[in-house]
VEXDREN-2710 file (C-alpha; in Angstrom, 1 decimal):
% VEXDREN-2710
k/r/px/py/pz
1/MET/-17.8/40.7/-0.6
2/ARG/-21.1/39.0/-1.5
3/ARG/-21.8/41.7/-4.0
4/ARG/-18.3/41.3/-5.6
5/ASN/-18.8/37.5/-5.9
6/CYS/-22.3/37.9/-7.5
7/LEU/-20.7/40.3/-10.0
8/LEU/-17.9/37.9/-10.8
9/LEU/-20.4/35.0/-11.2
10/SER/-22.5/37.2/-13.6
11/VAL/-19.4/38.0/-15.7
12/ILE/-18.4/34.3/-15.9
13/PHE/-22.0/33.4/-16.9
14/LEU/-22.1/36.0/-19.7
15/LEU/-18.7/34.9/-21.0
16/THR/-19.8/31.2/-20.9
17/LEU/-23.0/32.1/-22.7
18/SER/-21.1/34.1/-25.3
19/GLY/-18.7/31.2/-25.8
20/CYS/-21.6/28.9/-26.5
21/GLU/-22.6/31.0/-29.4
22/ARG/-19.2/30.9/-31.1
23/PRO/-18.7/28.6/-34.0
24/LYS/-16.3/25.7/-33.7
25/LEU/-13.2/26.2/-36.0
26/THR/-12.6/23.1/-38.1
27/GLY/-9.6/24.2/-40.1
28/VAL/-7.4/27.0/-41.3
29/GLU/-6.4/27.9/-44.8
30/PHE/-3.7/30.6/-45.5
31/GLU/-3.8/30.5/-49.3
32/LYS/-5.3/33.6/-50.7
33/ILE/-9.0/33.2/-51.7
34/ASP/-9.3/33.3/-55.5
35/THR/-12.2/35.7/-56.2
36/SER/-11.5/36.0/-59.9
37/GLN/-13.5/32.9/-61.1
38/ASP/-17.2/32.5/-61.6
39/PRO/-19.0/30.3/-59.1
40/ARG/-18.7/26.6/-59.9
41/GLN/-21.9/24.6/-60.5
42/SER/-22.2/21.0/-61.5
43/PRO/-25.0/18.4/-61.6
44/CYS/-26.0/17.0/-58.3
45/LEU/-25.1/13.3/-57.9
46/SER/-27.0/12.9/-54.7
47/GLU/-30.7/12.2/-54.8
48/VAL/-31.1/12.4/-51.0
49/THR/-33.8/14.8/-49.8
50/ILE/-33.1/16.6/-46.6
51/SER/-36.0/16.8/-44.1
52/ARG/-36.2/19.6/-41.5
53/ARG/-38.7/20.4/-38.8
54/ILE/-39.7/24.1/-38.4
55/GLU/-42.0/25.6/-35.8
56/GLY/-45.5/25.0/-37.2
57/GLY/-44.5/22.5/-39.8
58/SER/-41.7/20.8/-41.8
59/VAL/-40.0/21.1/-45.2
60/SER/-38.2/18.9/-47.6
61/ILE/-35.0/20.2/-49.2
62/THR/-34.0/18.8/-52.6
63/PRO/-30.5/19.4/-53.9
64/LEU/-30.4/20.3/-57.6
65/ALA/-26.7/21.2/-58.2
66/GLU/-23.4/21.1/-56.3
67/TYR/-22.3/24.7/-55.9
68/GLU/-19.2/26.6/-54.7
69/ILE/-18.7/30.4/-54.7
70/SER/-15.6/32.4/-53.8
71/GLY/-16.0/36.2/-53.5
72/VAL/-16.4/39.2/-51.3
73/VAL/-19.4/40.0/-49.2
74/VAL/-20.9/43.3/-50.4
75/SER/-24.1/43.2/-48.3
76/LYS/-25.6/41.1/-45.5
77/LYS/-29.1/40.9/-44.0
78/SER/-30.3/38.7/-41.2
79/TYR/-33.8/37.4/-40.7
80/SER/-35.7/35.8/-37.9
81/ASP/-39.4/36.2/-38.8
82/ASP/-41.7/33.5/-40.1
83/TRP/-40.6/30.1/-41.5
84/GLU/-38.3/31.6/-44.1
85/GLY/-36.2/33.2/-41.3
86/GLU/-36.0/29.9/-39.5
87/ILE/-34.8/28.0/-42.6
88/SER/-32.6/30.8/-44.0
89/PRO/-31.5/33.2/-41.3
90/VAL/-29.2/35.3/-43.5
91/ASP/-28.9/36.7/-47.1
92/LEU/-25.4/37.4/-48.4
93/ALA/-24.8/39.4/-51.5
94/ILE/-21.4/38.2/-52.9
95/ALA/-19.4/39.8/-55.7
96/TRP/-16.5/38.2/-57.7
97/GLY/-14.3/39.1/-60.6
98/LYS/-13.1/42.7/-60.9
99/MET/-15.7/43.9/-58.5
100/ALA/-14.0/41.8/-55.7
101/GLU/-10.6/43.2/-56.5
102/ALA/-11.5/46.9/-56.8
103/PRO/-12.8/49.3/-54.1
104/PHE/-16.3/48.7/-55.5
105/ASP/-18.0/51.2/-53.1
106/ARG/-16.5/54.1/-55.0
107/TYR/-18.7/53.1/-57.9
108/ILE/-21.5/50.8/-56.6
109/THR/-23.7/50.9/-53.5
110/PHE/-25.2/47.5/-52.4
111/SER/-28.0/47.1/-49.9
112/HIS/-30.7/44.6/-48.9
113/GLY/-34.4/44.9/-48.7
114/TYR/-36.6/42.0/-47.6
115/ARG/-35.0/39.0/-49.4
116/TRP/-33.8/41.3/-52.3
117/TYR/-30.5/42.9/-52.8
118/HIS/-30.2/46.3/-54.6
119/TYR/-27.4/48.2/-56.3
120/GLN/-26.8/51.7/-57.5
121/TRP/-23.8/52.5/-59.8
122/LYS/-22.2/55.6/-61.0
123/LYS/-22.0/56.3/-64.7
124/GLY/-18.4/56.5/-65.9
125/GLY/-17.3/53.8/-63.4
126/PRO/-15.5/50.6/-64.5
127/PHE/-18.6/48.4/-64.2
128/ASP/-21.7/48.5/-66.3
129/VAL/-25.0/47.0/-65.3
130/LEU/-24.4/43.7/-67.2
131/TYR/-21.1/43.2/-65.4
132/ILE/-22.7/43.8/-62.1
133/ILE/-25.6/41.4/-62.8
134/THR/-23.2/38.6/-64.0
135/HIS/-20.6/39.1/-61.2
136/SER/-22.7/39.4/-58.1
137/ALA/-25.5/37.4/-56.6
138/ASN/-27.9/37.4/-53.6
139/ASN/-27.7/34.1/-51.7
140/HIS/-30.5/32.9/-49.4
141/ILE/-28.3/30.8/-47.1
142/ILE/-29.6/27.6/-45.5
143/PRO/-27.0/26.5/-42.9
144/ALA/-26.4/22.7/-42.9
145/ASP/-26.0/22.7/-39.1
146/GLU/-25.8/24.8/-36.0
147/ASN/-22.0/25.4/-36.4
148/ILE/-22.5/26.8/-39.9
149/ARG/-25.3/29.0/-38.6
150/ARG/-23.1/30.4/-35.9
151/ALA/-20.2/31.0/-38.4
152/LEU/-22.6/32.9/-40.6
153/LYS/-23.3/35.3/-37.8
154/THR/-19.6/36.3/-37.7
155/ILE/-19.5/37.4/-41.4
156/LYS/-19.0/41.1/-42.1
157/LYS/-19.2/43.2/-45.2
158/ARG/-15.9/43.0/-47.2
159/ASP/-15.1/39.6/-45.8
160/GLY/-13.6/37.2/-48.4
161/VAL/-15.6/34.0/-48.3
162/VAL/-15.7/30.5/-49.9
163/MET/-18.9/28.6/-49.5
164/LYS/-19.7/25.0/-50.6
165/GLY/-22.9/23.0/-50.7
166/TYR/-25.9/22.7/-52.9
167/LEU/-28.4/24.8/-54.8
168/VAL/-31.8/23.6/-53.6
169/ASN/-35.5/23.7/-53.9
170/LEU/-37.8/23.2/-50.9
171/LYS/-41.4/22.5/-50.2
172/GLY/-43.4/21.8/-47.1
173/THR/-46.2/22.9/-44.8
174/TYR/-46.3/25.8/-42.3
175/ASN/-49.3/26.4/-40.1
176/GLY/-51.5/24.2/-42.3
177/ARG/-50.6/25.8/-45.6
178/GLU/-48.3/24.7/-48.3
179/VAL/-45.0/26.6/-48.7
180/TRP/-42.3/26.4/-51.3
181/TRP/-39.0/28.1/-52.3
182/LYS/-37.0/27.7/-55.5
183/THR/-33.4/28.5/-56.4
184/SER/-32.0/30.1/-59.5
185/LEU/-29.6/28.0/-61.5
186/SER/-28.1/30.9/-63.5
187/ARG/-25.8/33.8/-62.7
188/SER/-27.2/36.1/-65.4
189/ASP/-30.9/36.2/-64.5
190/THR/-32.6/39.1/-62.7
191/GLY/-35.8/39.9/-60.9
192/ASN/-38.1/37.6/-59.0
193/GLY/-36.6/34.1/-58.7
194/SER/-33.1/35.1/-59.6
195/CYS/-31.5/34.5/-56.1
196/GLU/-29.7/31.4/-55.2
197/LEU/-31.2/29.2/-52.4
198/PHE/-27.9/27.9/-51.1
199/TYR/-27.6/25.0/-48.6
200/VAL/-24.2/25.6/-47.2
201/SER/-22.2/22.7/-45.6
202/LYS/-18.8/24.4/-45.5
203/VAL/-17.7/28.0/-45.2
204/ARG/-14.4/29.7/-45.2
205/ILE/-14.2/33.3/-43.8
206/GLY/-10.8/34.8/-44.4
207/THR/-8.5/32.0/-43.2
208/LYS/-11.0/30.3/-40.9
209/VAL/-12.9/27.2/-42.0
210/TYR/-16.1/25.8/-40.6
211/GLU/-18.0/22.7/-41.5
END
């Protein structure tokens, strides 16, 4: 009997622990996500700098533009190392336009390396390299709070998502040295510095909304 009670308590503890990691749902939207439009970017009206402590230092986050993206997740990569992983625990490669409507993986393969996303495409497919560049983007996600962070963990490849927040730059100190990270403000650039550093304050995953 004692053994059974201990087992029951262990199961209850694990379920409780699992529940603590679940994001809190703040809304539900049943209207289909429109993935046909380009991300929406507008000048940032807020001049407030966001301060955040990290292990070994601190950073200041400066919003540059209000930003919203609707699309399909084509690759995801989580990080936990160093200060970058603490600030931005996940990268999401998101596609929109025709690539979000079609079974893209017949023609394109997406993947992540360290803070980079990569794609390979078949010749003769419906998408050329220019279309891929201008209709997909790698987003370094900075969650606005713990609930958003937990929601990000639930995202899977092929999920339809809507994300709102700010494109930001940041600078600070880590273990006595200066650190910085800058966002792209264009959807058509490539190479180093072309990813969006995205401070996310609201995320919709399918029909579920978190903020």
